[in-house]
N, C-alpha and C positions, 0 to 999 in steps of 0.2 A: 590273692588266691594261688594255690599250687596246683599244676596239672598233675592229675594222678592216672594211672592204669589199673584196670581190674579186668580178670577173667573168672568166669563161672562155668561149671561143667555144661557142656553143650547138650541141650535137651534134643536139637534137631538141627542138623545142617544139610542141606540138599542141594545138588548141583544137577540143573535140567537143561534141556535144549529150550530156549526162549524163542527160537525161529531160526531162520537162516543165518542171521548176521549176530545173534545174542546167545549167551549162556545165562540162565537164571539161576542165582543162589538165594536160598532162603533159610532162615534159622533164626536164634536167639542170640544176641549180643550180651543179654544180661538177663538173670531170673531173680525174682523176687523172694524174700524172706528165706533165703538160703545162707547159712552161716559160712563164712570163710574158714580157712584154716588160721592158725595164730598168725598175726602180722607184726609180732614183736611186742607182746604186752595186750593186745586186744584182738577181737574178732569182729568181723563186719557182716552187715547184710544190707539189702536194699528194700525200701518199703515202697509197696505199690503207690503209683502216682508219682514217683521221683523223676519220671521223663516227661510228665504231661506237658509242662510249659516249654520246655526245651525243644521238642520235637516240632512244636508249632512255629518256632522261629529260628532255631539255629540251622546253620549250612554245614551239614555233616558229610564228611567223606568217608568211603569205604577204602581202605588202605591195605598195604601189606607189610606186616611187622612196625605199624604205626609210622611208616615213613614211605617216601617216593610220591609218584604221581597217583591220582585217585583212579579207582577202578569204576567207581560210580559215585553219584554226589546227589544229594537231596535237591539242591538248588536247579539241577537239570533234570530232575524227576526221573533219574536212572536208579535213585536209591529211595525206597519208601520205609518209614519207620512207624510203628505202630504199637502202643502198649495194649496188652492184654492181660488176662487174669494171671498169667505165668510170668511174664517179662516184657522185655524189649524185643519185639519181633521185626525182622527186616526182611526185605525183599529186594535183590539189586539185579538189574539187567546189564550185563557186562558184554562189551563189544568183542567178539571173537578174533577181530582183525588185530586187536591190541596185543603187541608182544607180551606184555606183563599177564595178560589173561592166558594167553598161550602157554606162559611159562608154568602156571600154577594149575591149569585144568588137569594135565594127567597126573599130578601130585594129590589132588583133590579126589579124583576118580579111583585112585588106589588107596585112599584113605590115609595118606602119609600126612596130609594137610588137613587137619580137621577140627581146628580150634579157633575160638574167636575171644577177642579182647575189646574194652572200649576205654577211651581217654576222656576225662571229664574234670571240671572245677567243682568243688563243692559249694552250693548256694547255701544249704541248711543241713544239719545232722543232729543226732541225739545220742548222748552218751548214757549207759546204765553201768553201775559199777557193783560189783559183788561186795558183800559184808566183809569188813575186815577179818584177815587172817584165812579168808576163804582160798581155795586152789582155783577158782572159777576166774576167768579172764573178764576184762571189762568188754561190754559190746558197744559198737558204733553202729548206728542206724542212719543211712544216707537217705535223707527225707526229700531233698531236691538238689538236682545236679544240674550243671550247663554241660551240656554233651559237646565234645570237640571232634571226636571220630570214633569209628567202629573199624576193627582190624582183623584180618586173617593173620593168624600168628603162627610161627614155627614152635617157639617155646612160649606158653602163655605167661603173660606179664603178671598174673595173679595166681597163687602166691608165690610161685617157685623161684623166679628170677630176683638177683640181689637189687637190681634197680627198683623194683617194686617194694621190697622190704624197705629199703632206704627211704623211698617216699613216703610209706605208710608210718615208719618211724618217726619222721619229721612231722607229720600230722599230729601223731600221738604226744610228741615232745612239745609241741606248740600247744596243744589242748591242756596237757598238764602244767605248763608255765602260765597258761591263761588262768587256770585254778588257782595257782600260787599267787598270782597278781590279785585276783579276787578275795583270796583269803587273806592276804596283806592289807587290802583296803578295808575289810571287814574289822579285822584287828585295829586298825587306826581309827575307825569310826568308833569302835567300842571303847578305845583309850581316851579318844576325844570326850565321849560321852561322860565316862568315869572321871576324867579332869573336870569337866564343867559341873559334875554332880558335887565334887570334892570343893570346888570353888564356891558353890551356893551353900554348902554345908558351913565352910568357914565363915562367910558372910553372917549367915544366920547365927552362928555362935558369937561372932564379934557383936552383932548387934544385941543379942540377949545379955551379953557381959556388960 
């Protein structure tokens, strides 16, 4: 499996005082049923329920730009992840004595830093293809993912950055290659069936002769 990164338009991202020692960050790391921009031959959306299993067991970190030390973490109960009707909602209690938190809080208050992304491994997905000669793109639906992290990002990893495009293209190329393998396997089986039929016909002809 390949680690992928995605970002969707932020529905809500709030930074509030969580007490004397904490800042509370809430918002959505992903939204359901929203088509991405073109990722190099296909568009993508997330099905409701895609995070149901992973948020019950995965140890997810809240990061900055998908790297560095965590600002919060599900295992320590400083990061809470919940699926609702709209998407993957999160709530993070961040320690204001943490230099990383101090570094981002002024930028978030000024709305200079206001986008989220998430890293994941695909568990299952579904592809839909337009009719031949159609100008429409193929659609990939993420049915279930294994969540790796959620991240506050300077430049959203989805779909603008070249790294995300490369990652998505590799996924698409791999999928197309698997289709070709399946097609080749079908052709081989069809040829075997045809050869077997011919052999039976030859045996019948020889017997009748």
